[in-house]
C-alpha positions in Angstrom: 99.8 -20.2 15.1 100.7 -23.3 17.4 98.4 -25.4 19.4 100.0 -28.2 22.0 98.3 -31.5 21.7 99.5 -34.5 23.7 98.9 -38.2 23.6 98.8 -39.9 26.8 101.0 -42.3 28.8 99.4 -45.2 30.3 101.1 -47.9 32.7 104.5 -47.9 30.6 103.4 -46.4 27.3 105.8 -43.6 26.3 104.3 -40.2 26.1 104.4 -38.5 22.8 104.2 -34.7 22.7 102.7 -33.6 19.6 102.8 -30.0 18.3 100.0 -29.2 15.7 101.1 -26.2 13.8 98.7 -24.5 11.5 100.4 -22.4 9.0 98.5 -20.1 6.5 100.5 -19.0 3.4 99.5 -16.9 0.4 99.4 -19.2 -2.6 97.4 -21.9 -4.2 94.7 -23.1 -1.8 95.6 -26.5 -0.3 95.1 -28.3 3.1 98.0 -30.8 3.7 98.9 -33.0 6.9 102.4 -33.6 7.4 104.4 -35.6 10.0 104.2 -39.4 9.2 99.9 -39.6 9.1 98.5 -42.7 8.3 95.6 -43.0 5.8 93.1 -42.3 8.7 94.8 -39.2 9.8 95.3 -38.0 6.3 91.8 -38.0 5.7 91.1 -35.7 8.6 91.4 -32.9 6.3 88.4 -34.0 4.0 86.1 -34.6 7.5 87.2 -31.3 8.9 86.6 -29.7 5.8 83.0 -31.1 5.4 82.2 -30.4 9.2 83.2 -26.7 9.0 81.2 -26.5 5.8 78.1 -27.7 7.6 78.5 -25.1 10.1 78.5 -22.5 7.4 82.4 -22.0 7.8 84.5 -21.9 4.8 88.2 -22.4 4.7 90.4 -19.4 3.8 91.8 -19.4 0.1 95.2 -19.8 1.5 97.7 -22.8 1.8 97.1 -24.6 5.3 99.8 -26.8 6.5 99.3 -29.1 9.7 102.5 -30.3 11.0 102.4 -33.2 13.5 105.6 -33.2 15.2 107.7 -35.0 16.0 107.7 -36.1 12.6 109.4 -39.3 13.0 106.7 -40.7 15.1 103.7 -42.7 13.3 100.4 -41.0 14.0 97.2 -43.1 13.5 93.6 -43.0 14.5 90.7 -40.4 14.0 91.2 -39.0 17.3 93.2 -36.0 15.9 90.3 -34.6 14.1 88.9 -32.5 17.0 92.1 -30.9 18.0 93.2 -30.2 14.4 89.8 -28.5 13.9 90.3 -26.6 17.0 93.6 -25.3 16.0 92.3 -24.4 12.7 89.3 -22.4 14.4 91.9 -20.7 16.6 93.9 -19.6 13.4 90.8 -18.2 11.9 90.1 -16.2 14.9 86.6 -17.7 15.3 87.3 -18.9 18.9 90.1 -17.5 21.2 93.4 -19.2 21.7 93.3 -19.0 25.3 90.1 -21.2 25.3 92.1 -24.2 23.8 95.5 -23.4 25.5 95.0 -25.4 28.6 92.8 -28.3 27.1 93.3 -31.6 25.7 91.0 -32.7 22.9 90.2 -36.1 21.4 87.5 -37.1 19.0 86.4 -38.0 15.5 84.4 -35.6 13.4 81.6 -36.7 11.4 80.7 -34.8 8.2 77.6 -33.3 9.7 79.9 -31.9 12.5 79.0 -34.5 15.1 81.6 -35.9 17.4 82.1 -39.8 17.3 83.8 -41.9 19.9 87.3 -43.0 19.8 89.6 -45.2 21.9 91.6 -44.0 25.0 89.5 -41.5 26.3 89.8 -42.3 29.9 93.6 -42.5 29.9 93.4 -39.2 28.2 91.2 -37.8 30.9 93.5 -39.4 33.7 96.4 -37.6 32.1 94.8 -34.3 31.7 93.7 -34.4 35.3 97.1 -34.9 36.4 98.3 -32.0 34.4 95.1 -29.9 35.6 94.1 -29.6 32.1 90.6 -29.4 30.4 89.5 -32.6 28.7 87.3 -32.2 25.5 85.9 -35.4 24.3 82.7 -36.7 22.7 79.4 -36.7 24.5 78.9 -40.5 24.3 82.1 -41.0 26.0 81.4 -38.5 28.9 80.6 -41.3 31.3 84.0 -43.0 30.6 86.0 -39.9 31.1 84.1 -38.7 34.1 85.8 -41.3 36.3 89.0 -39.2 36.0 87.2 -36.2 37.6 84.1 -34.1 36.4 85.5 -30.6 37.1 87.7 -30.3 34.0 85.6 -32.0 31.4 83.5 -30.8 28.3 81.6 -33.2 26.4 79.8 -31.7 23.5 77.8 -33.7 21.0 79.1 -31.6 18.0 81.8 -29.1 17.2 79.0 -26.2 16.8 77.9 -26.7 20.4 81.6 -26.5 21.5 82.3 -23.3 19.5 79.0 -21.8 21.0 80.3 -22.7 24.6 83.7 -21.0 24.0 81.8 -17.9 22.5 79.1 -17.7 25.6 76.1 -18.4 23.3 75.6 -21.6 24.9 76.5 -23.6 28.1 77.6 -27.2 28.0 75.7 -29.2 30.5 77.5 -30.6 33.6 78.2 -34.4 33.4 76.9 -36.6 36.2 78.2 -40.1 36.7 75.5 -42.8 36.1 77.2 -45.2 38.4 79.2 -44.9 41.6 81.8 -47.2 43.3 79.5 -48.7 45.8 77.6 -50.4 42.7 80.7 -52.7 41.8 79.5 -56.3 42.0 80.8 -59.8 40.8 79.6 -61.2 37.6 76.3 -63.0 37.3 77.3 -66.2 35.8 75.4 -68.7 37.5 76.3 -70.9 40.6 78.6 -73.6 41.3 75.8 -75.7 42.4 75.2 -76.2 38.7 78.4 -78.2 38.4 77.7 -81.9 39.3 80.0 -83.7 41.6 83.7 -82.7 41.0 84.4 -81.7 44.7 88.0 -81.9 44.5 88.0 -79.7 41.3 85.6 -77.1 43.3 87.9 -77.3 46.1 90.8 -76.3 43.9 88.8 -73.5 42.2 88.1 -72.1 45.6 91.9 -71.9 46.4 92.7 -70.5 43.1 90.2 -67.7 43.6 91.5 -66.9 47.1 95.1 -66.4 45.8 94.7 -65.7 42.4 96.6 -68.9 41.5 96.9 -70.5 38.0 95.0 -73.8 37.4 95.4 -76.6 34.7 92.6 -79.0 34.7 93.2 -82.5 33.2 90.3 -84.9 32.1 88.0 -86.5 29.5 85.7 -84.6 27.4 82.3 -83.5 28.9 83.1 -83.8 32.7 82.7 -80.2 33.4 86.0 -78.5 32.8 84.7 -75.6 31.0 81.9 -75.1 33.0 84.1 -75.1 36.4 86.1 -72.3 34.5 82.9 -70.2 33.6 81.5 -70.4 37.2 84.6 -69.0 38.8 83.8 -65.5 38.6 80.7 -66.3 40.8 83.1 -66.9 43.6 85.7 -64.2 43.2 85.7 -61.1 45.2 84.2 -57.9 43.8 86.4 -55.8 41.8 87.5 -52.8 43.7 87.5 -49.0 42.4 91.1 -49.1 41.5 91.2 -52.3 39.9 88.1 -51.4 37.9 89.8 -48.0 36.8 92.7 -50.1 35.6 90.5 -52.6 33.7 88.4 -49.7 32.3 91.6 -48.0 30.7 92.7 -51.1 29.0 89.0 -51.6 27.4 89.3 -47.8 26.7 92.4 -48.2 24.7 90.9 -51.5 23.0 87.9 -49.6 22.0 85.7 -52.0 23.7 83.8 -49.5 26.2 80.0 -49.2 26.6 78.2 -46.1 27.5 78.2 -47.4 31.1 81.5 -45.8 31.6 83.3 -48.1 34.1 83.8 -51.9 33.9 82.1 -53.1 37.1 82.7 -56.8 36.6 86.0 -59.0 36.7 87.0 -59.8 33.2 86.5 -63.1 31.8 88.3 -64.0 28.5 88.1 -67.2 26.7 89.6 -66.8 23.4 89.5 -69.7 21.0 92.4 -71.9 20.4 92.8 -70.7 16.9 93.6 -67.3 18.3 96.7 -66.1 16.9 99.6 -64.7 18.7 98.7 -60.9 18.0 95.2 -61.5 19.2 96.5 -62.9 22.7 99.3 -60.7 23.4 98.3 -57.5 21.4 99.9 -55.6 18.9 99.0 -54.7 15.2 99.3 -51.4 13.4 98.1 -49.5 16.5 99.6 -51.8 19.2 96.2 -52.5 20.9 96.0 -54.6 24.1 95.3 -58.4 23.3 93.5 -61.0 25.4 96.0 -61.2 28.0 95.9 -57.5 29.1 91.9 -57.6 28.5 91.7 -60.4 31.2 93.9 -58.0 33.6 92.5 -58.5 37.3 90.2 -61.4 35.9 90.4 -64.8 34.4 91.8 -65.9 31.2 90.4 -69.3 30.4 92.3 -71.2 27.6 90.3 -74.5 26.7 91.9 -77.4 24.7 95.4 -75.9 25.7 97.4 -78.1 23.7 95.4 -77.0 20.6 96.9 -73.5 20.8 100.1 -73.0 18.7 103.5 -73.4 20.4 104.4 -69.7 20.0 101.1 -68.5 21.4 101.5 -70.6 24.6 105.0 -69.5 25.2 103.9 -65.9 24.8 102.2 -66.4 28.4 105.4 -67.1 30.3 106.4 -63.6 30.8 103.0 -62.0 31.7 102.6 -65.0 34.2 105.8 -64.3 35.8 105.8 -60.2 35.9 102.2 -59.3 35.5 102.6 -57.2 32.4 103.0 -57.8 28.8 105.6 -55.9 26.3 104.9 -55.4 22.9 108.1 -54.5 20.9 107.8 -53.2 17.4 110.3 -51.4 15.3 108.8 -47.8 16.2 107.6 -48.2 19.7 107.8 -50.5 22.7 104.4 -50.7 24.8 103.8 -52.2 28.0 100.4 -53.2 29.1 99.4 -54.6 32.5 98.6 -58.4 32.5 97.9 -59.5 36.1 95.6 -62.4 35.2 94.5 -65.5 36.6 95.1 -68.3 34.0 92.5 -71.4 34.0 93.5 -74.0 31.4 91.7 -77.2 30.6 93.0 -80.1 28.3 92.1 -83.7 27.6 94.6 -86.5 28.6 95.3 -87.1 24.9 93.8 -86.1 21.4 91.0 -88.7 21.5 90.3 -87.6 25.2 89.9 -90.8 26.6 93.3 -92.1 27.9 92.9 -94.5 30.7 89.4 -95.6 29.5 89.9 -99.2 28.3 86.7 -99.1 26.4 87.2 -95.8 24.5 90.8 -95.1 24.2 92.6 -95.3 20.8 95.2 -97.8 19.7 98.0 -95.6 20.3 97.8 -95.3 24.1 99.8 -94.3 26.1 102.2 -92.8 23.5 99.2 -90.5 22.2 98.8 -89.0 25.7 102.6 -88.4 26.1 102.8 -86.6 22.7 99.7 -84.6 23.6 101.2 -83.4 26.8 104.5 -82.6 25.2 103.2 -79.9 23.3 103.2 -77.7 26.5 106.6 -76.9 27.5 108.1 -77.4 30.9 108.7 -73.7 31.6 105.1 -72.9 31.0 104.0 -75.8 33.4 106.4 -74.6 36.1 104.4 -71.3 36.2 100.8 -73.4 37.1 100.2 -73.7 40.8 97.5 -76.2 40.8 97.1 -79.4 38.6 93.9 -81.1 39.1 92.5 -84.2 37.6 88.6 -84.0 36.6 87.2 -87.4 36.5 84.0 -88.8 34.9 80.7 -87.7 36.6 79.0 -90.6 38.4 75.3 -91.0 38.3 75.0 -90.6 42.0 76.2 -86.9 41.5 73.1 -86.2 39.4 70.7 -87.6 42.0 72.3 -85.7 45.1 69.7 -83.4 46.6 70.3 -79.6 45.9 70.4 -78.5 49.5 73.4 -80.6 49.9 75.5 -78.9 47.1 77.2 -75.8 48.2 76.3 -72.4 46.6 78.6 -70.1 45.1 77.8 -67.4 47.6 79.0 -69.5 50.5 82.2 -70.2 48.7 82.6 -66.7 47.8 82.3 -65.5 51.5 85.4 -67.7 52.3 87.3 -66.2 49.2 86.6 -62.7 50.3 87.6 -63.3 53.9 90.8 -64.7 52.7 91.2 -61.9 50.3 90.9 -59.5 52.8 93.7 -61.2 55.1 95.9 -60.7 52.1 95.2 -56.9 51.4 96.0 -56.2 55.0 99.2 -58.2 55.1 100.5 -56.4 51.5 98.9 -52.9 52.2 102.4 -51.5 52.2 103.7 -53.4 49.1 101.1 -52.5 46.8 100.0 -55.9 45.7 96.8 -57.6 46.4 97.3 -61.7 46.4 99.6 -64.2 47.5 100.5 -65.1 43.9 101.9 -61.6 43.5 104.1 -61.7 46.8 107.7 -62.3 47.1 108.0 -66.0 48.0 111.3 -65.2 50.3 109.0 -63.1 52.5 106.4 -66.0 52.7 109.0 -68.5 54.1 109.1 -66.8 57.5 105.4 -68.2 58.0 106.6 -71.8 57.7 106.5 -73.8 60.9 109.3 -76.3 61.4 107.4 -79.4 60.7 106.1 -77.8 57.3 109.8 -76.8 56.5 110.8 -80.3 56.9 108.1 -81.8 54.8 108.5 -79.2 52.1 112.5 -79.7 52.0 111.9 -83.5 51.6 109.2 -83.4 48.8 111.3 -80.8 46.9 114.5 -82.8 47.1 112.8 -86.1 45.8 110.6 -84.5 43.1 113.3 -82.2 41.9 111.0 -79.3 42.1 112.6 -76.0 40.6 113.3 -72.9 42.6 110.3 -71.3 41.0 108.1 -74.2 42.0 109.3 -74.2 45.5 108.2 -70.6 46.0 104.8 -71.3 44.1 104.2 -74.3 46.7 104.8 -71.7 49.5 102.6 -69.1 48.1 99.9 -71.8 47.7 100.2 -72.9 51.1 99.9 -69.4 52.4 96.5 -69.2 50.6 95.5 -72.4 52.1 96.2 -71.1 55.5 94.5 -67.7 54.8 91.3 -69.7 54.0 91.1 -71.2 57.5 92.6 -67.7 58.9 95.6 -69.3 60.3 98.8 -67.0 61.0 101.2 -69.6 60.2 101.6 -72.1 57.4 101.1 -75.5 59.2 102.2 -79.0 57.6 98.8 -79.6 56.6 98.9 -76.7 54.3 102.1 -77.6 52.7 100.9 -81.3 52.2 97.7 -80.1 50.5 99.8 -77.6 48.4 102.3 -80.3 47.4 99.3 -82.5 46.4 98.3 -79.9 43.6 102.0 -79.8 42.3 102.2 -82.2 39.5 105.0 -82.8 37.1 103.8 -83.9 33.6 
């Protein structure tokens, strides 16, 4: 008896077709799994044996061989438990083969027969729907899978209830989504009014949020760099249904899903500077997504940027340019989406007080140059906005609260600018100016803006990539004031944020 089971393809991951073959032969009783299984897959036989025993089902006294084909592809994870058990029950004629012929099953079996959650249920559900197949998954992941469609979904709490459903003795309940698309909302992370002073930095954050631009903040300790980064989700537009589905699939593959079912807030990831290369880009035995992909359609905040290892920082170059990250291993190549907004912060030097004669160390200014040299030129070239964050003045603490602009006010301007961009790029399947082709945006430049841009580019020796990033940033500035063309003041302000360290 053969039962076809497939892993799913998701945004560049190769689809692997797995043919689970149950073969029962006369001979010594044995239950073996072949086809490059890892330890977790090999242990499935013990979990399945105990699960069937709890249901009052004894395995036949025959040799049972489960072949996971193709044999040269490494299999890992506990999600093979349920499909192997269903194939075995079919071979034992406890359930009919037509019940599982058009089904995709994922789930881990506990020793008492209950189904436990596994990573990747939402991508599996989307793949199953595209092939018009039924998805069988654990009950606690029903809210995750239902976003692909509720018509072809079975979510039992245990294997016995699934068998009874196939036999007609019990009907599994219909799954109803807890949330709907209109409940999507921005993160509740406080208000920009909590940040004292720093009007220039706030302006830069508004521009960055409006066009999804990358930002590097430079300033001494304690002036509000980390606080500014933490508050930026409060001014970003709500995540759309399509974006929420993309983000949820990544979190599903990483095994970070909750019972809510859909990620309804833009991600905000802030890994420590001691994070390894694999933690940032993804990888490991199961090639799971890293922090870069987990921040897809959201913010990746890197505090103390020069303290990250050089290899870790250089790994950002590809995703910042292409919007995806490729994990290459000996037996597989996996591509995850990574359309992120990079927000980075750093001190001017290791001691943090370069430029302050009362606090700076005796090695100034050499210490500052050495500290900045840790960040490569190609990485800096991919950052759109460089902003100095100075010390906070005492007058900033005494400013009346009503005079400080709230996040909601800023967010309205950001949302209006984003809507202009969505309408502009509707046919290009992109969302923001940072994703746009710089060549296409040049046509919005007026003659005066072109003259200023060409002169500054020639004097500052800005690269071709930097040139187009200035144009994209100027296009965002024009969108914030709802201008159809890029005026000279937009180019001038965009150039002011371009800094060569």
